[in-house]
N, C-alpha and C positions, 0 to 999 in steps of 0.2 A: 504494500500500500504506500503510495507516495503522499506528499504533503497535501496536495489538492484533494485527493480522495479522503484523507483523514479529516480535512476541514469540512467536507460535505457530511461525513459521518457524525462529527461533533455538532454540526448545524441541525441535523435530523434528530439526534438523541437529546440535544439541549434545547430544542424548540427555539433556536435563534431565527430571527426573521431574515437575516442576510448572511452571506458567507463572510463578509468582513467582520461582523459581530463575533462569529465563531472563531475566526482567525485571531481576533483581539483577545478572546478568552484563552486560546491556546498559548499565545505569546505571553499573556500575563501569568499563566500557570508556570510555563518554563522559565520565565524571568524570576519569579518568586523562588522556585526550587534552586535555580542557579545562585541567587543572592544568598540564600540560606546556606548552601554548601560552601560558598566562598568564605563565609564567616564561620565555617566549621560547625554549623548547627545541623542536627539530624532532623529530617522531616518524616513523620509517620502518618500515613493515611490508613486508618484501621480498616482491615479487610482487603485493601488494595496492595499495600506494601510500604516499605520504608526506603528512603534515600539517605545516604551518608557519605561523607568525605573521609576516606581512610588513607593512611600513610602506606605507600608501597615502597618497600625497602629496595635499595639499589642492589644490583648483582654484578658479578663479573664472570667472564667465561672466555672461551676461545672460539674463533671463527672456524667452522668446519673446513678441513682441507688446507688450512694455513697455520702458521705459527703465531698469528696475530691474536692479541687478547683485547677485550673490551670491558669497560665498566659503565654502569648506569648509575645515575644519581637517585637518591630518595626523592619521591614526589607524592603529592596528594592526588588521589584519583577518586572519581565518583563511583559509588556502588549502589545497586538496587537489589533489595531482597523482596520477593513477592510474598504477599500475605496469603493466609489460608483460603479465603473465599476466592481470590483470583486464581490460585492453584487449582482449587476444586472446579471452578468454572471452565478453565482451560482443559482439565483432564476429562470432564464430562462432555465437552464440546458445546456448551451452552453459552 
């Protein structure tokens, strides 16, 4: 599903009059989640899931087939954990 199709789905499910209203709602939601994660706050939507910013440790290794090594830095990454009712809905196909 691309963004345009998703906007139409949100418009239908949210009873928005126009696609631009639905797109504004999607943008507000994603901006709010992003702002919370940037400030290291977790966002939990009961039944849907939770968003969190977690520290991913850096690692080192070798490039296959060469003697070159590499290291990556520690960084913050977004994580999503699905909630029980979302998992159940996906599993049952509803």
